[in-house]
C-alpha positions, -999 to +999 in steps of 0.1 A: -461-291-770-490-303-749-506-276-727-520-285-692-536-267-663-508-254-641-530-255-610-520-219-603-550-197-608-532-165-618-510-185-643-536-207-660-524-232-686-487-240-692-466-265-712-467-299-696-429-300-690-429-268-669-426-272-632-438-254-601-418-239-573-423-219-541-409-184-541-385-191-513-370-220-531-354-197-558-351-164-540-339-155-505-347-124-484-317-101-482-324-082-450-291-066-442-293-032-426-269-006-440-263+032-441-267+052-473-234+069-463-217+036-472-241+024-499-255+048-525-293+053-521-314+038-549-350+043-560-374+014-569-394+026-599-418+010-624-388+012-649-365-006-625-339+002-599-320+035-604-299+059-585-321+078-560-344+103-578-344+139-569-381+137-563-378+107-538-389+114-503-358+118-482-353+105-446-329+115-419-327+079-408-297+073-430-286+041-412-319+023-414-318+010-450-315-024-468-285-036-487-289-042-524-263-061-545-260-062-583-284-088-596-308-086-566-345-083-575-361-055-555-399-049-551-418-022-533-441-039-508-469-013-508-499-015-531-498+022-539-464+015-555-477-013-576-453-023-604-423-007-588-397-035-590-367-048-610-333-063-611-307-039-597-277-030-619-261-013-589-249-020-554-266+003-530-294+007-504-332+011-504-358+021-479-372-005-456-405-005-474-389-026-501-382-063-502-347-073-515-345-107-531-313-126-537-313-153-564-306-187-548-311-213-575-289-222-605-322-233-621-333-198-629-326-171-655-332-138-635-343-119-666-371-144-672-385-138-637-380-101-641-405-103-670-428-126-650-428-103-619-437-072-641-469-088-653-503-074-641-512-109-630-482-113-607-489-079-592-525-090-584-512-122-568-485-105-549-508-080-532-534-107-527-510-122-502-506-090-483-524-073-455-536-038-445-566-017-436-572+001-469-561-006-505-535+022-508-518+010-476-518-027-484-484-043-478-469-076-488-437-085-470-413-114-473-432-137-449-463-131-470-448-136-504-424-165-497-451-191-502-464-178-535-463-206-561-444-198-593-439-216-625-405-230-634-398-237-671-366-255-681-337-232-679-330-232-716-366-222-722-364-194-696-333-181-715-350-183-749-381-164-736-361-137-718-339-130-748-368-128-772-389-106-749-358-084-743-356-077-780-393-074-786-401-051-757-371-029-766-387-023-800-420-015-784-404+008-758-386+027-786-419+033-804-434+045-771-405+069-766-408+082-801-446+089-796-439+105-762-414+128-780-441+137-805-465+145-776-439+167-760-434+186-792-471+192-795-473+204-759-444+228-766-462+240-797-494+245-777-475+265-750-459+287-777-493+294-793-508+304-760-479+325-749-478+344-782-516+351-781-518+362-744-487+384-745-486+397-781-521+394-793-533+380-827-522+409-849-485+404-859-483+440-871-496+458-840-472+484-825-455+472-793-442+488-761-419+477-733-441+463-704-415+472-678-417+437-665-387+415-673-406+382-676-434+397-697-413+417-722-429+437-750-467+439-752-491+456-777-492+494-773-528+496-763-526+468-736-523+476-699-502+460-671-523+453-640-515+436-607-534+404-602-549+416-569-569+443-587-584+417-611-599+392-586-625+390-560-609+359-545-573+348-544-566+323-516-560+286-508-588+262-501-594+245-468-575+216-453-602+189-454-612+165-427-613+134-449-640+108-444-651+076-461-686+089-463-696+106-496-701+141-483-682+172-496-661+164-527-626+177-525-604+189-554-567+185-547-537+190-570-539+154-583-574+161-595-563+185-623-525+184-625-526+159-654-544+185-676-579+171-671-605+169-643-599+134-628-629+122-608-616+087-606-601+091-572-621+119-556-619+121-518-645+135-494-644+159-465-667+159-435-667+198-435-699+211-452-691+228-485-708+261-475-686+263-445-654+260-465-635+289-480-625+265-507-661+262-522-656+265-559-676+284-585-677+278-623-650+298-641-626+297-611-590+293-621-572+267-599-534+268-594-515+239-578-495+257-552-471+232-535-445+206-544-418+206-570-431+193-604-467+200-596-467+236-585-478+259-613-502+235-630-534+255-638-570+244-645-601+262-656-629+249-633-662+246-651-680+218-633-717+220-624-714+199-593-704+211-559-666+208-550-642+224-526-605+230-531-580+218-505-553+238-489-527+231-516-548+247-543-550+285-549-584+298-562-583+328-585-618+342-591-614+369-618-637+400-621-653+395-656-657+432-661-619+436-658-606+403-672-624+374-687-617+343-666-608+322-696-582+348-707-568+348-671-566+310-672-547+310-705-524+337-692-516+318-660-511+286-679-480+301-696-464+311-662-453+276-649-416+287-649-424+321-633-445+305-606-417+280-598-386+300-602-397+336-595-427+335-571-422+302-552-404+299-519-389+270-501-367+241-511-373+211-534-404+191-522-413+219-497-417+246-523-449+266-523-465+295-542-471+324-518-503+344-521-487+378-518-462+371-546-490+360-569-513+389-559-485+415-566-475+399-599-487+415-632-510+405-661-509+421-695-546+430-702-560+438-736-595+452-742-625+430-734-632+425-772-596+414-778-596+391-747-627+374-762-611+370-796-579+356-781-599+332-758-620+319-787-590+315-809-571+296-782-601+274-774-602+263-811-564+259-815-559+240-782-588+217-791-570+209-824-537+202-807-552+181-779-570+160-805-536+151-819-522+145-784-551+122-774-546+102-806-510+096-797-518+087-761-542+061-774-514+046-795-493+044-763-521+028-744-525+002-772-488-005-774-486-009-736-515-033-735-500-053-764-466-054-746-482-065-713-502-092-731-472-104-751-451-107-719-477-127-701-484-151-730-447-159-735-437-162-698-465-186-692-459-206-723-492-199-740-471-188-769-437-203-777-407-187-793-403-200-828-371-204-848-382-174-870-388-152-839-354-161-824-337-149-856-359-117-858 
């Protein structure tokens, strides 16, 4: 099969018998307003269209939604939701930020275009046609996208590619799920190791006593139970920042550390000088994400040399080293995700927050300074070993995802053709 330049920059070369078509020649804009009282609310995710997620932002404007029919392709128009799209398996309704596309042409195999529209290259082209002030608020609506030029292989070829990629990507996705399950087991093992060490110590034969606190249980006989407020010099939220595009005071928010590492890739800046902020951080501070379901309770040991301030959604715990080692306090708090969420937090669903008084009056089981040091060093070594295994598996997922994305683009643009052997595979 002869390969020629498609004349479409983001597509590149394609087989010579493939055609070109404008978006609005094969898809129409379904812009029917409906109520989610009549049509079930749906969420548009990177994994496709699903029944509305519990974590989705809810609106009281129930009657101001868009109709979705089975087989429609739905795509989120905002660049901060990049990759959120798919063919709907359900009738329902979506928020107005989404564009609902109704297949118009008998020349298309929708699953083929579903694969095409999930490529990185299409996402780049889609948002290139959009408009906005800043990248994370960039929007591409129907009037923008309808003139995007697409490729149009023969329908039999579309079907062949879609069926092959369906089988191939399912195998890759199954591998990714299996590796994610392994990561989850490693994280559970890590949590159990930490919990055992900070509540029972390292000596399995030590005499135990009842702590008197239901969610702590038994502790070693020579350990004490102490309220958090007697172990800290600081226990308060950071300052609500006045954000600026100028690189002034660096702000730590929940997203900076809630993934388990200190993410500087998307640091924002405040115009409030660091020294004027109650959120000014010191090394060995323990940071606690304090608002929002799913994020609340994530804990981080801050050990950066540079100057940062915490925002008002982050609680800073500054332990008194003579009473409790900060690293031991960090490990202890890291085991209390469920306690933070289901015992100490107040509010409902997305509005949930960790109250300072509840945290201040909660208890920590405190061993001697020597034992704290031994436990902290043991956990540093053990966690490092487990995280090495976790990172290796995350690299595998990254490699598999990159391979999958590359495979999809090569086949949907005809740079690789499905062979007879591959069809039988």
